Structure formats: C-alpha cells, structure tokens
C-alpha positions as CSV (number, residue, x, y, z in Angstrom):
1,M,0.4,-8.8,25.7
2,S,1.9,-5.8,27.5
3,A,0.8,-2.3,26.7
4,N,4.4,-1.3,26.0
5,L,4.8,-3.9,23.3
6,K,1.5,-2.9,21.7
7,Y,2.6,0.7,21.5
8,L,6.1,-0.3,20.3
9,S,4.4,-2.3,17.5
10,L,2.2,0.7,16.6
11,G,5.3,3.0,16.6
12,I,7.1,0.7,14.2
13,L,4.1,0.6,11.9
14,V,3.9,4.4,11.9
15,F,7.6,4.7,11.1
16,Q,7.5,2.2,8.3
17,T,4.4,3.7,6.6
18,T,5.7,7.3,7.0
19,S,9.1,6.4,5.6
20,L,7.5,4.6,2.7
21,V,5.5,7.6,1.5
22,L,8.4,10.0,2.1
23,T,10.9,8.0,0.1
24,M,8.4,7.1,-2.6
25,R,7.4,10.8,-3.2
26,Y,11.1,11.8,-3.2
27,S,12.1,9.1,-5.6
28,R,9.3,10.2,-8.0
29,T,10.3,13.9,-7.9
30,L,14.1,13.5,-7.8
31,K,15.7,14.9,-11.0
32,E,18.6,12.8,-12.2
33,E,20.3,12.1,-15.5
34,G,18.9,9.3,-17.5
35,P,15.4,7.7,-17.5
36,R,13.3,7.5,-14.3
37,Y,12.5,4.1,-12.9
38,L,9.2,2.6,-14.0
39,S,6.7,2.3,-11.2
40,S,5.1,-0.7,-12.9
41,T,8.4,-2.7,-12.6
42,A,8.8,-1.5,-9.0
43,V,5.4,-3.0,-8.2
44,V,6.4,-6.4,-9.7
45,V,9.8,-6.4,-7.9
46,A,8.0,-5.7,-4.6
47,E,5.7,-8.6,-5.2
48,L,8.5,-11.0,-6.0
49,L,10.4,-10.0,-2.9
50,K,7.3,-10.4,-0.8
51,I,6.9,-14.0,-2.1
52,M,10.6,-14.8,-1.2
53,A,10.2,-13.2,2.3
54,C,7.0,-15.1,3.0
55,I,8.6,-18.4,1.8
56,L,11.4,-17.8,4.3
57,L,8.9,-17.1,7.1
58,V,7.0,-20.4,6.2
59,Y,10.4,-22.1,6.2
60,K,11.1,-20.8,9.7
61,D,7.6,-21.9,10.9
62,S,8.4,-25.3,9.4
63,K,11.3,-25.6,11.8
64,C,13.8,-24.9,9.0
65,S,13.0,-28.1,7.2
66,L,12.9,-28.0,3.4
67,R,10.8,-31.2,3.3
68,A,8.3,-29.6,5.6
69,L,8.3,-26.4,3.6
70,N,7.7,-28.3,0.4
71,R,4.8,-30.2,2.0
72,V,3.2,-27.1,3.3
73,L,3.4,-25.2,0.0
74,H,2.1,-28.3,-1.8
75,D,-0.8,-29.0,0.5
76,E,-1.9,-25.4,1.1
77,I,-1.4,-23.9,-2.4
78,L,-1.2,-26.6,-5.1
79,N,-3.8,-29.0,-3.5
80,K,-6.3,-26.2,-2.8
81,P,-6.7,-24.4,-6.2
82,M,-10.1,-22.9,-5.4
83,E,-8.7,-21.4,-2.2
84,T,-5.8,-20.0,-4.1
85,L,-8.0,-18.5,-6.8
86,K,-9.9,-16.6,-4.2
87,L,-6.9,-14.4,-3.8
88,A,-6.9,-13.4,-7.5
89,I,-9.5,-10.7,-6.9
90,P,-7.8,-8.8,-4.0
91,S,-4.4,-9.4,-5.6
92,G,-5.5,-7.6,-8.8
93,I,-7.0,-4.8,-6.8
94,Y,-3.8,-4.4,-4.7
95,T,-1.7,-4.3,-7.8
96,L,-3.9,-1.6,-9.3
97,Q,-3.7,0.3,-6.0
98,N,0.1,0.2,-5.8
99,N,0.4,1.5,-9.3
100,L,-2.2,4.3,-8.6
101,L,-0.2,5.4,-5.5
102,Y,2.8,6.0,-7.7
103,V,0.7,7.9,-10.1
104,A,-0.8,10.0,-7.3
105,L,2.5,10.8,-5.7
106,S,3.9,11.9,-9.1
107,N,1.0,14.3,-9.9
108,L,-0.3,15.5,-6.5
109,D,1.2,17.7,-3.9
110,A,2.1,15.8,-0.8
111,A,-0.3,17.4,1.7
112,T,-3.3,17.0,-0.5
113,Y,-2.3,13.4,-1.3
114,Q,-1.9,12.4,2.4
115,V,-5.1,14.0,3.6
116,T,-7.2,12.7,0.7
117,Y,-5.8,9.2,1.1
118,Q,-7.2,9.1,4.6
119,L,-10.6,8.5,2.9
120,K,-9.5,4.9,2.8
121,I,-10.7,4.8,6.5
122,L,-14.2,5.7,5.3
123,T,-14.2,3.2,2.4
124,T,-12.9,0.5,4.7
125,A,-15.6,1.3,7.3
126,L,-18.4,1.2,4.6
127,F,-17.2,-2.1,3.1
128,S,-16.8,-3.6,6.7
129,V,-20.4,-2.7,7.4
130,S,-21.7,-4.1,4.1
131,M,-19.5,-7.2,3.7
132,L,-18.7,-8.2,7.3
133,G,-21.8,-7.0,9.0
134,K,-19.9,-4.8,11.4
135,K,-21.7,-2.2,13.4
136,L,-20.3,1.3,14.0
137,G,-21.2,3.5,16.9
138,V,-22.4,7.1,16.8
139,Y,-19.0,8.5,17.6
140,Q,-17.4,6.4,14.8
141,W,-19.9,7.6,12.2
142,L,-19.3,11.2,13.5
143,S,-15.6,10.7,13.1
144,L,-16.1,9.6,9.5
145,V,-18.2,12.7,8.8
146,I,-15.5,14.9,10.2
147,L,-13.0,13.1,8.1
148,M,-15.0,13.7,4.9
149,T,-15.4,17.4,5.9
150,G,-11.7,17.8,6.4
151,V,-10.9,16.2,3.0
152,A,-13.5,18.5,1.3
153,F,-11.8,21.6,2.9
154,V,-8.4,20.4,1.6
155,Q,-9.7,20.3,-1.9
156,W,-11.3,23.8,-1.6
157,P,-9.4,26.3,-3.8
158,S,-7.0,28.6,-2.0
159,D,-4.4,31.3,-2.8
160,S,-1.6,28.9,-2.1
161,Q,-2.8,26.6,-5.0
162,E,-1.9,29.4,-7.4
163,L,1.7,28.9,-6.4
164,D,1.4,25.1,-6.6
165,S,0.0,25.3,-10.1
166,K,3.3,26.7,-11.4
167,E,4.8,23.2,-10.8
168,L,1.6,21.1,-11.0
169,S,-0.8,21.7,-13.9
170,A,-4.5,21.4,-13.4
171,G,-4.5,18.2,-15.6
172,S,-1.8,16.5,-13.5
173,Q,-3.6,17.5,-10.3
174,F,-6.8,16.0,-11.6
175,V,-5.0,12.8,-12.6
176,G,-3.4,12.6,-9.1
177,L,-6.7,13.2,-7.4
178,M,-8.5,10.5,-9.4
179,A,-5.7,8.1,-8.7
180,V,-5.7,8.6,-5.0
181,L,-9.6,8.4,-4.8
182,T,-9.6,5.2,-6.8
183,A,-6.8,3.8,-4.5
184,C,-9.0,4.7,-1.5
185,F,-11.9,2.5,-2.8
186,S,-9.6,-0.3,-3.9
187,S,-7.8,-0.3,-0.6
188,G,-11.1,-0.4,1.4
189,F,-12.6,-3.2,-0.7
190,A,-9.4,-5.4,-1.0
191,G,-8.6,-5.0,2.7
192,V,-12.1,-6.1,3.8
193,Y,-12.2,-8.9,1.3
194,F,-8.8,-10.2,2.4
195,E,-10.0,-10.0,6.1
196,K,-13.1,-11.9,5.2
197,I,-11.0,-14.7,3.5
198,L,-8.6,-14.9,6.5
199,K,-11.6,-15.3,8.9
200,E,-13.1,-18.1,6.8
201,T,-10.0,-20.2,6.4
202,K,-7.3,-21.5,8.7
203,Q,-4.4,-20.9,6.4
204,S,-1.6,-18.7,7.7
205,V,-1.2,-15.1,6.7
206,W,2.2,-15.9,5.1
207,I,0.6,-18.6,2.8
208,R,-2.1,-16.0,1.9
209,N,0.6,-13.4,1.1
210,I,2.4,-15.9,-1.1
211,Q,-0.8,-16.5,-3.0
212,L,-1.3,-12.7,-3.3
213,G,2.2,-12.2,-4.5
214,F,1.9,-14.9,-7.1
215,F,-1.2,-13.3,-8.7
216,G,0.2,-9.8,-8.1
217,S,3.3,-10.6,-10.0
218,I,1.2,-11.9,-13.0
219,F,-1.0,-8.9,-13.0
220,G,2.0,-6.6,-12.6
221,L,3.9,-8.1,-15.5
222,M,0.8,-7.7,-17.6
223,G,0.8,-4.0,-16.7
224,V,4.5,-3.7,-17.5
225,Y,3.9,-5.3,-20.9
226,I,0.8,-3.2,-21.8
227,Y,1.9,0.2,-20.6
228,D,5.7,0.2,-20.5
229,G,6.6,-2.6,-22.9
230,E,8.4,-0.3,-25.3
231,L,10.4,1.4,-22.6
232,V,11.4,-1.9,-21.1
233,S,12.6,-3.3,-24.4
234,K,14.5,-0.1,-25.0
235,N,16.2,0.6,-21.7
236,G,15.7,-2.6,-19.7
237,F,13.5,-3.8,-16.9
238,F,15.6,-2.1,-14.2
239,Q,16.1,1.2,-16.0
240,G,16.5,4.1,-13.6
241,Y,17.0,1.9,-10.5
242,N,19.2,3.2,-7.8
243,R,19.7,2.8,-4.1
244,L,16.7,5.0,-3.3
245,T,14.5,2.9,-5.6
246,W,15.4,-0.3,-3.8
247,I,14.7,1.4,-0.5
248,V,11.2,2.2,-1.7
249,V,10.7,-1.4,-2.8
250,V,12.0,-2.9,0.5
251,L,9.9,-0.5,2.6
252,Q,6.8,-1.6,0.6
253,D,7.4,-5.2,1.6
254,L,8.2,-4.3,5.2
255,V,4.9,-2.5,5.6
256,V,3.0,-5.4,4.0
257,L,4.7,-8.1,6.0
258,S,4.6,-6.3,9.3
259,M,0.9,-5.2,9.0
260,P,-0.6,-8.5,10.2
261,R,1.7,-8.6,13.3
262,E,1.2,-5.0,14.1
263,E,-2.6,-5.2,14.0
264,K,-2.5,-8.3,16.2
265,E,-0.2,-6.7,18.7
266,S,-1.8,-3.3,18.7
267,G,-5.4,-4.6,19.0
268,G,-7.9,-1.8,19.0
269,I,-5.4,1.1,19.0
270,E,-4.3,0.7,15.4
271,C,-6.7,3.4,14.3
272,N,-4.6,5.9,16.3
273,E,-1.9,5.4,13.7
274,Y,-3.6,7.6,11.1
275,P,-3.5,11.0,12.8
276,L,0.1,10.7,13.9
277,Q,1.1,9.2,10.5
278,M,-0.6,12.0,8.6
279,V,1.0,14.8,10.7
280,L,4.4,13.3,10.3
281,K,4.1,13.0,6.5
282,V,2.6,16.5,6.0
283,F,5.3,18.0,8.3
284,F,8.2,16.5,6.4
285,F,6.6,17.2,3.0
286,S,5.9,20.8,3.7
287,G,9.4,21.5,5.0
288,T,12.6,21.9,3.2
289,I,13.5,18.3,2.9
290,I,11.6,18.0,-0.4
291,D,11.2,21.0,-2.6
292,L,7.6,20.9,-3.9
C-alpha cells in the first residue's frame, strides 16, 4: 500500500470526524422555532442507517446476489447466536457513549470538550494493556502522562471561564464534564473489546457492524421510551429534524463505516490523527463560526 494512499485515508478520517463534531455541536446549540430534535432518536436512526449500509456492503461482497446475501446473513448471524450475543456488550456501551456525546456537546464549551475527550486515548491504552496484553514503550507512557497533564490544565479555573459561565452554568458544565469522562471510559473499553472479538473470529467487520447495529437499535429504542417517551408521543419521533440533523446522522455512520478501512490503510500512523483533529475542532469552535 502506497504512502500517499495511507495519508489520503488518514486525511479523510480527520475530515469526517472533525465535521461530525462541528455539525453536532452546532445542531445542539442552534436556536430555532419549535422543539429541538431528540438526541436519543438520532442515535437510533444512525444505528438503523448503519445496518442498511452494512447490508449493502455485504451484498456487494456477495457479488450482488440476493441469494448469497441471504445465505451469509443466515449462516453468520442466525446460525451463530452466541457469536452474535457477544456484540450485545459493546453495542450497549456504544449506544450509551453516543448519547453521552450529545449531552456533553450540549452542556460543555467546545474547547474543553475536545481536549478532555482525548482522554479516550489513555483509556484505550490502559484497556489494551489489561485486555489484549499489549506493551507500551517509555515514550508512549510519557505521551499519556503529558496528555493527562494537558487535560488537567484545561480544567484549571481561569478568568475566561467567568465569561463562559454567563452562558453555561456550573451545573451544566459538571454534567457535560461527567458525560465526556464517562464517554472516554466507555469508548476505550468498547473499542478494545470489539478489537478482541474481531481478532478471535473470522467474521467480516460488516457482519459485526450489523450485529452491533441490531443491539444498538434495541438499546436505543429502550432509551427513547424511558427518557423521551412522553415527548415522542406528543411531538413525534422525528420532531425537530431538519437538514442539519440528517447531516449529523449521516456523518456518524460515515465515521463508523470508514474507521475499519482507514485504520487498515493508515497502519501505524492513525495516532497522528488526534493532534490535527483536535487543533481543527478547537480552531473552528473558538472562531466566529459558532457563537459560544
């Protein structure tokens, strides 16, 4: 694989993830008439679209044969119930994480959110060491310590936070912080758990994503019923949906579907995505594009 293609893949991943957070934050802070869209329903819609996209990809891999597609889905999913059930754990965690990210972006200023969310690198490293037996070098551990120090400095009170408090109360900032920290741990655990499952089985990543999407849809619908059932019965499942909402949902699926390919193409350079991605997001968020 050429180096140019690897860097092109990495660039696409950076663009997708950066665009997702930008549009998600903007959609949660945009003031419009009528009710705001429910993040719980957006998570469910994203899961359903992911299932349909993965089925199309399996259909393509099956040489565009409906009979072959049906046989693959039957053999790999229905005939392997225990393998399918293994995905219930990471699926539930991913569903929780997706909802938490909406909460965090609704209650936390963008720069603090983006820097704090980089702690998922630390949690992923710790879970990789404990669950996969990976070994980290001295420079890697030093990088993680520097990351923790940077996050701590971001959380340190400053004069600028007095201005931010006019728009974000202390309570909402605490909720946002707890949401993003929980998302960091859930992201690290679910990612490593999913990697462990992929390494132990020969099923394609598209089949695994169909299984994840199936359980994710169930968990997501449970969340909609428990937390937003009254609002859905009053204003409908798609209340507040507009063009921007659908862009957010589609970008979520693009990031999820492209991640396996980008990691395969980029090899060991995927970690370089984080600094560039973080700089881009903080730059756009701190400018005039979004009034915080």
